[in-house]
C-alpha positions in Angstrom: 119.9 268.1 -19.1 122.0 265.1 -18.6 124.2 267.1 -16.3 121.3 268.2 -14.3 120.0 264.7 -14.0 123.5 263.5 -13.0 123.5 266.2 -10.2 119.9 265.7 -9.1 119.8 262.0 -9.0 122.8 261.6 -6.6 121.3 264.4 -4.4 117.9 262.7 -4.4 119.6 259.3 -3.5 121.5 261.0 -0.7 118.4 262.7 0.5 116.4 259.5 0.3 119.1 257.5 2.1 119.5 260.1 4.8 115.6 260.2 5.3 115.4 256.4 5.5 118.3 256.4 8.0 116.7 259.1 10.0 113.3 257.3 10.0 115.1 254.0 11.0 116.9 255.8 13.9 113.6 257.4 14.9 112.0 254.0 14.9 114.8 252.5 17.0 114.5 255.4 19.5 110.8 254.9 19.8 111.2 251.2 20.5 113.9 251.9 23.2 111.6 254.4 24.8 108.8 251.9 24.8 111.0 249.2 26.3 112.2 251.7 29.0 108.6 252.5 29.7 107.7 248.9 30.1 110.7 248.3 32.4 109.6 251.3 34.4 106.0 250.1 34.7 107.2 246.6 35.7 109.5 248.1 38.3 106.6 250.2 39.6 104.3 247.2 39.8 107.0 245.1 41.5 107.6 247.9 44.0 103.9 248.2 44.8 103.7 244.4 45.2 106.6 244.5 47.7 105.0 247.4 49.4 101.8 245.6 49.8 103.7 242.5 51.1 105.6 244.6 53.6 102.4 246.3 54.8 100.7 242.9 55.1 103.6 241.5 57.2 103.6 244.7 59.3 99.8 244.3 59.9 100.3 240.6 60.9 103.1 241.6 63.3 100.9 244.3 64.8 98.0 241.8 65.1 100.3 239.3 66.8 101.7 241.9 69.2 98.2 243.1 69.9 97.0 239.6 70.6 100.0 239.1 72.9 99.2 242.3 74.7 95.6 241.4 75.0 96.5 238.0 76.4 98.9 239.6 79.0 96.2 242.2 79.8 93.7 239.4 80.4 96.1 237.5 82.6 96.9 240.7 84.6 93.2 241.5 84.9 92.5 238.0 86.1 95.3 238.3 88.7 94.0 241.7 89.8 90.5 240.3 90.1 91.9 237.4 92.3 93.6 240.0 94.5 90.5 242.1 94.6 88.4 239.1 95.6 90.8 238.2 98.4 90.8 241.8 99.7 87.0 242.0 99.5 86.8 238.7 101.5 89.2 240.0 104.1 87.2 243.3 104.3 83.9 241.4 104.7 85.5 239.3 107.5 86.8 242.4 109.2 83.4 244.2 108.8 81.6 241.2 110.4 84.1 241.1 113.3 83.8 244.8 113.7 80.0 244.6 113.8 80.2 241.8 116.3 82.6 243.7 118.5 80.4 246.8 118.4 77.4 244.7 119.3 79.3 243.1 122.2 80.4 246.6 123.4 76.8 247.8 123.5 75.8 244.7 125.5 78.7 245.2 127.9 77.8 248.9 128.3 74.2 248.1 129.1 75.3 245.4 131.6 77.8 247.9 133.2 75.0 250.5 133.6 72.8 247.8 135.2 75.6 246.7 137.6 76.3 250.3 138.6 72.7 250.9 139.4 72.6 247.6 141.4 75.8 248.5 143.2 74.3 251.9 144.2 71.2 250.2 145.6 73.3 247.6 147.5 75.5 250.3 148.9 72.5 252.1 150.3 71.2 248.9 151.8 74.6 248.0 153.2 74.8 251.5 155.0 71.4 250.9 156.4 72.2 247.4 157.8 75.5 248.6 159.2 73.9 251.4 161.1 71.3 249.0 162.5 73.9 246.4 163.5 76.0 249.1 165.3 72.8 250.3 167.2 71.9 246.7 168.3 75.4 245.5 169.3 76.5 248.7 170.9 79.8 248.5 169.0 81.2 250.5 166.2 82.2 249.0 162.9 85.9 249.3 163.7 85.5 247.7 167.1 83.5 244.8 165.7 86.1 244.3 162.9 88.9 244.2 165.5 87.1 241.5 167.6 86.4 239.4 164.5 90.0 239.6 163.3 91.3 238.6 166.8 89.0 235.6 166.8 90.1 234.6 163.3 93.7 235.0 164.2 93.4 232.8 167.2 91.6 230.1 165.1 94.2 230.4 162.4 97.1 229.9 164.8 95.4 226.8 166.3 94.9 225.1 162.9 97.9 226.5 161.0 100.2 223.6 161.3 97.5 221.0 160.5 96.4 223.0 157.4 99.9 223.4 156.1 100.5 219.6 156.3 97.2 218.9 154.7 97.7 221.3 151.9 101.1 219.9 151.1 99.7 216.4 151.0 96.7 217.4 148.8 99.0 219.3 146.4 101.3 216.3 145.9 98.3 214.1 145.2 96.4 216.5 143.0 99.3 217.7 140.9 99.1 214.8 138.4 95.3 215.0 138.3 95.4 218.7 137.6 97.9 218.3 134.8 95.7 215.5 133.3 92.6 217.7 133.5 94.4 220.5 131.7 95.4 218.2 128.9 91.9 216.7 128.6 90.3 220.1 128.5 92.7 221.2 125.8 91.9 218.2 123.6 88.2 218.7 124.1 88.4 222.4 123.1 90.4 221.6 119.9 88.4 222.3 116.8 90.8 221.2 114.1 89.4 218.5 111.8 91.3 215.3 111.2 92.8 215.5 107.7 93.6 212.6 105.4 95.0 214.6 102.5 98.2 213.1 101.2 100.2 214.0 98.0 99.3 211.3 95.4 102.0 210.3 93.0 99.8 208.4 90.6 98.1 209.9 87.6 95.1 208.1 86.0 95.0 207.9 82.2 91.9 207.7 80.0 93.4 204.8 78.1 96.7 203.0 77.6 97.2 204.7 74.3 97.9 207.9 76.2 101.2 206.3 77.5 102.6 206.4 74.0 101.7 210.1 73.6 103.3 210.9 77.0 106.5 209.2 75.9 106.5 210.9 72.5 108.6 210.3 69.5 112.0 208.8 70.7 111.0 209.8 74.2 111.1 213.6 73.7 107.9 214.3 75.6 108.7 212.4 78.7 112.3 213.8 78.7 111.0 217.3 78.4 108.5 216.8 81.3 111.2 215.2 83.6 113.7 217.9 82.8 111.3 220.8 83.4 109.8 219.4 86.7 112.8 217.5 88.1 110.9 214.2 88.7 111.0 210.6 87.5 108.0 209.5 85.5 107.5 205.7 85.7 105.5 204.1 82.9 105.1 200.4 83.4 102.5 197.7 82.8 100.0 199.2 85.3 96.8 199.7 83.3 95.7 203.3 82.7 98.1 204.9 85.2 101.6 206.4 85.4 103.6 207.0 88.6 105.5 210.2 89.5 108.5 209.7 91.8 110.3 212.6 93.5 111.4 213.4 97.1 110.4 217.1 96.7 106.6 217.2 97.3 106.3 220.6 95.5 108.0 219.4 92.3 105.9 216.2 92.5 102.7 218.2 92.7 103.8 220.5 89.8 104.5 217.4 87.7 101.2 215.7 88.6 99.0 218.8 87.9 101.0 219.5 84.6 100.5 215.9 83.4 96.8 216.0 84.2 96.3 219.3 82.3 98.3 217.9 79.3 96.1 214.8 79.3 92.9 216.9 79.5 94.2 219.3 76.8 95.3 216.5 74.4 98.2 218.5 72.9 101.4 216.9 74.2 104.6 218.2 72.7 107.7 219.8 74.2 106.6 223.4 73.6 103.2 222.8 75.1 104.8 220.9 78.0 107.0 223.9 78.7 104.1 226.3 78.6 101.9 224.2 80.9 104.7 223.5 83.4 105.5 227.3 83.6 101.9 228.1 84.2 101.4 225.4 86.8 104.6 226.4 88.6 103.2 229.9 88.9 99.9 228.6 90.2 101.6 226.3 92.7 103.8 229.2 93.9 100.8 231.4 94.4 99.0 228.6 96.2 102.0 228.1 98.5 101.9 231.8 99.5 98.1 231.8 99.9 98.2 228.7 102.2 100.8 230.2 104.4 98.9 233.5 104.6 95.7 231.6 105.4 97.2 229.8 108.4 98.6 233.0 109.7 95.3 234.7 109.3 93.4 231.9 111.0 95.7 231.9 114.0 96.0 235.7 114.3 99.8 235.7 113.9 101.5 238.7 112.3 104.9 240.1 111.4 106.2 237.0 109.5 108.6 237.5 106.6 107.7 236.5 103.0 110.3 233.7 103.1 108.8 232.2 106.2 105.3 232.4 104.7 106.4 230.5 101.7 108.2 227.9 103.9 104.9 227.5 105.8 103.0 227.2 102.6 105.3 224.4 101.3 104.3 222.4 104.3 100.8 222.1 102.7 102.3 219.7 100.1 104.3 217.6 102.7 103.0 214.8 104.9 104.6 212.9 107.8 103.1 209.4 108.3 100.0 210.5 106.4 99.5 213.6 108.5 99.6 216.9 106.6 102.5 218.9 108.1 100.9 222.4 107.7 97.6 221.2 109.3 99.7 219.5 112.0 101.6 222.8 112.7 98.3 224.7 112.9 96.8 222.2 115.2 99.9 222.3 117.5 99.7 226.1 117.6 96.0 225.9 118.7 96.8 223.2 121.4 99.9 225.2 122.6 97.8 228.4 122.9 95.1 226.6 125.0 97.7 225.0 127.2 99.5 228.3 127.7 96.2 230.0 128.7 95.5 227.2 131.2 98.9 227.3 132.9 99.5 231.1 132.7 102.3 231.1 130.2 102.7 233.5 127.2 99.9 232.5 124.9 100.9 234.4 121.8 104.5 233.3 122.0 103.5 229.7 122.5 101.3 229.8 119.4 104.0 231.4 117.3 106.6 228.9 118.4 104.3 226.0 117.9 103.4 227.1 114.3 107.1 227.5 113.4 108.3 224.3 115.1 108.4 222.3 111.9 109.2 225.1 109.5 112.5 223.5 108.8 110.7 220.9 106.7 109.5 223.6 104.3 112.9 225.2 103.7 114.6 224.3 100.5 118.1 223.4 101.7 120.8 220.8 100.9 122.2 221.0 104.4 122.8 217.8 106.4 121.1 219.4 109.5 117.7 218.1 110.6 114.6 220.1 110.3 114.7 221.4 113.9 118.3 222.8 113.4 117.3 224.3 110.0 114.3 225.9 111.6 116.4 227.4 114.4 118.7 229.0 111.9 115.8 230.5 109.9 114.2 231.8 113.2 117.5 233.5 114.1 117.7 235.2 110.7 114.1 236.3 111.1 114.9 237.9 114.5 112.5 235.8 116.5 112.5 235.7 120.3 115.1 233.5 121.9 112.3 231.4 123.5 110.8 230.7 120.1 114.2 229.6 118.7 114.7 227.3 121.8 111.2 225.8 121.3 111.9 225.0 117.7 115.2 223.3 118.5 114.0 221.4 121.6 110.7 219.9 120.3 112.5 216.7 119.5 115.0 217.1 122.4 117.9 218.1 120.1 118.6 220.8 122.7 117.3 221.3 126.3 114.1 223.4 126.7 114.9 226.7 128.5 111.4 228.0 129.1 107.9 226.8 129.9 106.8 227.7 126.3 109.3 225.2 124.9 107.8 222.5 127.1 104.3 223.4 126.0 105.3 223.1 122.3 106.7 219.6 123.0 103.5 218.6 124.7 101.3 220.0 122.0 103.4 218.3 119.3 103.0 215.0 121.0 99.2 215.4 121.5 98.7 216.3 117.8 100.8 213.4 116.5 99.4 210.8 118.9 95.7 211.5 118.8 93.5 208.9 117.0 93.4 209.5 113.3 96.3 211.9 113.1 98.8 209.5 111.6 98.4 206.5 109.4 101.5 204.4 110.4 100.2 201.2 112.0 101.8 199.7 115.2 103.1 196.8 113.2 104.9 199.0 110.6 106.3 201.1 113.4 107.7 198.1 115.3 109.0 196.6 112.1 110.9 199.8 111.3 112.5 199.9 114.7 113.4 196.2 114.5 115.1 196.7 111.1 117.1 199.6 112.5 118.3 197.5 115.5 119.0 194.4 113.4 121.3 196.4 111.1 123.5 197.3 114.2 123.3 193.8 115.8 124.5 192.3 112.5 128.0 193.8 113.0 130.7 192.0 114.9 131.5 193.5 118.3 128.0 194.8 119.0 126.4 193.5 122.2 123.1 195.4 122.2 121.3 198.0 120.1 118.3 200.2 121.1 116.2 202.3 118.7 114.8 205.3 120.7 112.9 208.5 120.0 110.6 206.9 117.4 113.6 205.7 115.5 115.4 209.1 115.4 118.3 207.7 117.5 120.1 204.4 117.6 122.2 203.6 120.7 124.7 200.8 120.4 126.5 198.9 123.2 129.8 197.5 122.0 132.0 194.8 123.6 134.8 196.7 125.3 137.1 193.7 125.3 137.0 193.1 121.5 136.7 196.7 120.4 139.0 199.6 121.1 138.1 203.3 120.7 139.4 203.6 117.1 137.6 200.4 116.1 134.4 201.8 117.7 134.6 204.9 115.6 135.1 202.9 112.4 132.2 200.6 113.3 130.0 203.7 113.7 130.8 204.9 110.2 130.1 201.4 108.8 126.7 201.2 110.6 125.7 204.7 109.4 126.6 203.8 105.8 124.6 200.6 105.9 121.5 202.4 107.3 121.7 205.0 104.5 121.9 202.2 101.9 119.3 199.8 103.3 116.6 201.9 104.9 114.4 204.8 103.8 113.5 207.3 106.6 112.5 211.0 107.0 115.1 213.4 108.4 118.2 211.8 109.9 119.1 209.1 112.5 121.6 209.8 115.2 123.9 206.8 116.0 125.5 206.8 119.4 128.2 204.2 120.2 128.7 203.3 123.9 131.9 201.5 125.1 132.5 201.2 128.8 134.5 199.2 131.2 132.8 197.9 134.4 134.8 196.4 137.3 132.8 194.8 140.1 134.3 193.5 143.4 132.6 192.4 146.7 133.8 193.2 150.2 133.2 190.3 152.6 
């Protein structure tokens, strides 16, 4: 019995120990599985959260892209609507003109029928009277015609010399009066309004606090605006106003409109400034093209290149002595067309040359040439008629006019610039500007006389031939030109001509 117990008890202890160990191992395995399950569930939850976050970001990106596409679609739709409105307006104008032409043709057809019937009646009456006259006179129509011609020939020979002398005298006396009558009739038929539109470089502010917002923190706003537009913005003590300074009228207009929109919008920061300037630049570019097309349509001129249309449109933002250059060019074209019709010249060519005579002022160029020479170069590239090129170059006498159309453009340009209300420069300012030009030259040693001619476009200087030789005269010309550039402000360029001559006078007694 003791032996059995000794055997059973160890076996029971071993069995119990193994069972406890197995249960403990089973417990550890179950705990590990539970931890693994929890880790798995946490990973699934985290993956779902990231999935939702990614889906949300994707939806936001889709919404942003959709908004951008809708915004671009709206802009394109607005642009298409603008084009459609313009096309509809042109179609309406063409329809009206077509209806008017058809109406006029019907009236002319009726008048022609009436005239044909009247001619037929008159022809019958003429035949009747001719037969009656032949019966009464006893002469045929050919015999009567021969007698009348003989009598007229004898009278003409008798008075021929006197008539020729009289006609020559009357022609000499009436030539000037006829020319004056043509000019007066041209001016009376001119229908262009006097324009006072000038590019303004001052922007009104709602209050002086707006100046600080325009400047921005450490000047970042004003620097961004000046950099994007290429202008100088002057903010001084002037109450509720800032000044925009720039020689380019288009850039000045872009800066002015952009600043006004920023002030109205109220959001002034570099990103918004860039957005507004870009939009305004597009609007101004479109307006330039529309203004050029409008003038061409009003004058009935066709076959002009896109570059030339934009150059004409840029003239809308440029003024000369207060006169809008685009309206001045249109007015000169109308006057030249009327003058050409009066004197029997080519009317269409005169209008085209007159419209393009100042196109050099609208070309973006860094050349030292004046606007007439720049305009000639552009006209050559466009393949214009040689007479148009000559008219552009000769309207300020830079070259000699070679045809009657060139002379008509000169006359029309002078009429448009000289008529009352066209230009704002007063006589006092004009005389003062010429005096300043002459005084600069007279202030140099060796200059005897100086004359400003061609409205200040040329300065002719007489030098003392005894105190100045040819080389000194050339150096003096350079010095005078440099002083004019530094001291005076003027449009275009000024030609300086130095004259040095030797005169010897003797008397024979």
